[in-house]
N, C-alpha and C positions, 0 to 999 in steps of 0.2 A: 504495500499499499503504499503511495507518496502522502506522506504527512509534511506540513509545513515546518519550516524550519525557523527555530525560534533566532532572536534577533535580540540586541540590548533592547528594545522597544516592545518587544512582547513577550519575554520572559527575561526579565535582569537578573534573575538571579541564579538561570542556567549555564553550567560549562560543559555541558556535552557538544564533542566535535564529531562532524560525520569523515566519511572518508575522504572529501575534498578540502578537510579541514575548516570546513564551515559550522557556526554552533547549529546543533539541532538537540531534540528534547527526545531518546528512546519512548518505546508505546508506553510503559509504565512509570515514566517520567519517576525514579528515585530520588532526583534529585534537585525535582522541579516543585516547588508546594502549587498547586493549584489555585491559590488566591492570590501569585503572581503573575499567571499566563492573562495577557488583556487580547489576544486573538480569540474572537469569538468562534470561529472555522475549530479551531484548535481545541476549544471547550467542548464544541459537539461532536469533534472527534472521539474526545475522551466518554461522552457522553454514550457514543454509540457501540463503543468496544467494551466497556464497561460489564464484566466477571458480574451477575448480581450476587454470585456464590460468597464473595466476597464483602457484602454489607452495605450499609448505606453511607459512609463515611465518603467515599469519592463523590458519587452523586450531590451531596449534599455540600460540598464546598463546589462543586461545577454550579449549580443553583443557586447559590449563595453570594457568587464571585459577581463584581457589577456588569462585568462585559457579559454574562450571560445571556443569550438572545431567546424574544419568547420561541421562538423554532425549537430551541434545545431544551430550556424549562418544558415544554408542552412532549418533546420526545421523551423525557425523563419519565413526566407524570404516566405516559399508556406504558413505558416499558415497566413503571415499578407497580403494573395491574393496576393503574388509573379508573381503570372502566369497571372495574367492582368496587372503586370504591363512589363511583356516580350512581350505579346501581341500586348501592345502599343509599344515597340522598345527598352525598356530599356536603357535609355539614362541617369540615374541618377539622382540624386537629382534635382529639379528644385523652383527658388523662387516661392514663392507663392502656394506652395504645402499643401493640408492637411497633418495632423500628419502623416496617413497610408502612403502618397505616400513620404514622406519627409524620415519614418524609410524604406521603401521599397528601395526608391531611394539611402540613406547611404549605408544599407546592400549590397546592390547590386555592390555600388561600394568598400566595404573594402573587399567582397568577391572577386572580379575581383582584386584589387591589390595586391591578398595574405597576409592580415592581420591576416587571419587563419592557423596558419602553424599548430598546431595539428589538425590529423586526423586517429582519432580511434575511435569515435562514431559512428555506424552504419545509413546510410542515404541511404533512396530509393526517388529520385523522386515519386510526386503522379501525374506522366503524363503518358498519353498512348502514345501508338509509333506514333499515326495520330499526337496529341498535340505537341510531339517534330519533327518530320516532319516538321507540319508547323511552329512552331516557326525557326526553321532552316532554311525553305525556306523563311520564312520572312526577318529574320535577319540573317544573318550568322556568325555574327559576335558575338553572344554571345556566352561567356565561356562555354567549353564542361563540366563545373565543376558543371552547373545546371541542366546536364541532366544526369549523372553518378550516379552511387550507389557510396557511400563513407562507408570507414571508418568498422571496424569489430564487435565491440564492441555492441549489438542490448541491449537497454535500456527499461525498459519497464515504461508506462507512469503511 
């Protein structure tokens, strides 16, 4: 996979070098804290390639990064089983929730509150027309952002 190269602008603490002595970050970013990444495309790559068996620390760091795009936030939401969350009423984070429920609930709240102002990365909800219809019928207050295509920049996984 071709990954964007690091630079002083988008990864100020990244010391990696590729075979041509250009700065880069390896896929797992062991030395590059997510909160230092300023490239929304790189954040999206991390979100798309996250192994969910590794937990929610990385997705939470991506979602909390100020350069996280709405398309990336929605991708994280659905990859973390946001559909089930919406199906159950989508009421935000609850006390006593599992890590997954807390992550999805917090992300749901952040999306609803307009936290993600950048809307460049393409996102298409992984829902059928029937699923959207049922969700809207069950809970008409669900924000349309969860059902609409977003952004124009298509990013390969």
